[in-house]
C-alpha positions in Angstrom: 5.5 -15.9 -4.1 2.0 -14.7 -3.2 1.0 -11.3 -4.7 -1.9 -9.1 -3.6 -3.2 -5.6 -4.1 -2.4 -3.4 -1.1 -3.8 0.2 -0.9 -1.4 3.0 -0.2 -2.6 6.4 0.9 -1.8 9.4 -1.3 -0.5 12.4 0.5 -1.4 16.1 -0.1 -4.8 15.3 -1.7 -7.0 17.2 0.8 -9.2 14.1 1.1 -8.4 10.4 1.7 -7.3 8.9 -1.6 -5.9 5.4 -1.9 -3.8 3.9 -4.7 -4.0 0.1 -5.4 -0.4 -1.3 -5.6 0.6 -4.8 -6.5 2.6 -6.2 -3.6 4.3 -9.4 -2.6 3.9 -11.3 0.7 7.2 -11.4 2.5 6.2 -12.8 5.9 3.0 -14.1 7.3 0.6 -12.8 8.1 0.9 -9.1 7.1 4.3 -8.0 5.8 4.4 -7.1 2.2 6.8 -5.5 -0.3 5.2 -2.8 -2.5 6.0 -3.2 -6.2 9.1 -1.3 -7.2 7.3 0.9 -9.7 7.7 4.6 -10.6 5.2 6.3 -8.4 5.6 9.6 -10.3 3.9 8.0 -13.3 1.1 6.8 -11.1 0.1 10.3 -9.9 0.2 11.6 -6.3 2.7 11.3 -3.6 2.6 7.9 -1.9 2.7 7.6 1.9 5.3 4.8 1.4 7.8 4.6 -1.4 7.7 1.9 -4.1 9.7 -1.1 -3.0 9.1 -0.4 0.7 8.5 -3.3 3.2 5.2 -2.4 4.9 2.8 -3.8 7.5 -0.8 -4.3 6.2 -4.0 -4.2 8.1 -7.6 -4.5 6.9 -9.4 -1.2 7.0 -12.9 -0.1 5.9 -12.7 2.3 3.0 -16.0 3.3 1.3 -17.9 0.5 3.1 -15.4 -2.1 1.8 -12.7 -4.0 3.8 -9.4 -3.5 2.0 -5.7 -4.4 2.8 -4.0 -1.1 3.6 -0.3 -0.3 4.2 -0.2 1.2 7.7 3.5 1.5 8.6 7.0 0.6 7.5 8.1 -2.8 8.6 11.5 -3.5 10.1 
């Protein structure tokens, strides 16, 4: 199973803050399952809960193209 770092937005930070989360590819090309980790120990409130199935898109963050979780997948 292919794994990849996916960036998840942290909520309630006042500025855009992104948390790198190890994720597993579930369906090509862009459906990933976020690692089922305890987000409370990672700091911040994640936009998507650990273990969620998410759609990923490439986004520019700080002049770098990164895979970002953008919505829950069905």
